[in-house]
C-alpha positions, 0 to 999 in steps of 0.5 A: 244497171250495172252486172259485174264479174269480180275478179280476185286481187292478183298479185303480179301484174298481167304480161298483157291486157285487152279491153273489148268495149261492146253494145248490142252485139250479141251477135259476133261478141262470142267470136270476139271472146272466144278469139281472145281466150284462145290464145295461148299466153301466160298472163292474159288479163281480159275485161269487157266493158259493156254499154248497157246492151238490151240484146243477148250480149250480157247472157253471153258475158256470163257463161264466161265471167270465170275467165274475164272481167266484165260490167255492163253500165251506160257510158259515153261510147267506145272510147269512154268503155277501153280507157274504163278498161285500161284503168282497172287493167295491169298488163304491161302491154295493152291492146283493144278489140271491138266486139265484132272484131277477132284474133287469129291464133297466135297473135298474143304470143307473136305480140308478147314475143316481139315487145320482149325482144324489141324494148325500144319498141313502144308500138307494135301493129300487124296486118289484118284482113277485113272480114264479112258476117260468117267470118270470111275473108274480104280483102286485105286491109292496106296495111304498111310500114311505119312513115310519120308523114305518110301518117298524115295522109292516112291511116295505115294502121288495122287498129285490131292488130295494134298494140302498145306499152302501158307507159304510153298510156299513162304518159300520153292519157287516154282516147279521146271520148266520143270519137269514131276514129280514136284510133287514128288520133291516138296514132297521130298524138303518138307519132307526134311525140316521136314514139316509136312505131313498128311494123310486123308483117304478119296476119294477128286480126281481123276487122268485121265489116257487116251493115250495121258497122258504117253508114254514109252518115257515120262516114262523113262524120267521121271524115269531119273528125279527122279534119279537125284532129289532123288540124290540131296535131299537124297545124293544117289538115293535109289535102288528102283527108279534104279531098277524102271529105269532099268525095264523102259529100258526093256519095251522101248526094248520090253522086259518082262518077256515071254523073261526071258533071255533078260528082266533078262539081261537087268535089270542087266546091266541097274540097274548096269549102273544106279548105277555107273551114279548116285551113283558112287557105287553099294550097297549091297542091289543091289548087293544081288538083282541082285544075286537073278535075275541071280540064279532064271533066272539060276535055271529057265533055268536049270529046263528047259532044 
């Protein structure tokens, strides 16, 4: 069943369009909505694309339907919802904000001013925090200045603090449907095409960390996904992501450094497995790292004996 608040056509396109994908996040979504609607910018267009929530989400959306567009219907996940929102939007600048994340005051004004002053920049990303269920800051997201080669090894762009020009969505396509790490895949896709990124060292947003957001199974699935699309975009999956995958396996099996033999053995075996599975070979760098891990473990065991 679908519900929606239809909006009247506008004569001029919006300056910025924000999309929130949602599903059963009634506990947090009102804070997300308020963080968007409280932004003091002219030409803001906001859409919440809900996947058919069965909690209080739709009743919350109805309270704001004079200020945003929303629909509630089954979809194929967050990427599908975001793509729907972008396709029906009109803003020249796009961004998406998950239903448990928030913008900080002045964020969108800062973004629009930056894009107006830097017409050659295609993607802007700022700094962000990780926050808890009560909006308290846990830590700062490890953002870095732009580097295409560094992006191969880690996603240093915080998604809620990232915005891009509509022309990119039109030229390079929508987000991959079904992906958990669709933001990282998109940044790699754009970077490979020499799109110009810029880092603004200013806190713009926050990602909420809570027990419903992350599971070991989800983390492992995410690493498999990353290994696949990094190989597609970069020809080879970088060693760092293969090591990350092996660490996720060790964690899923309940191994850590307090059980050094099981921990190191698992890392070595699954790093090699991942290298042959995704790359069909082991790089000299991986061989050196694995050898160092084994030597370190043997020396530690010898001293302990």
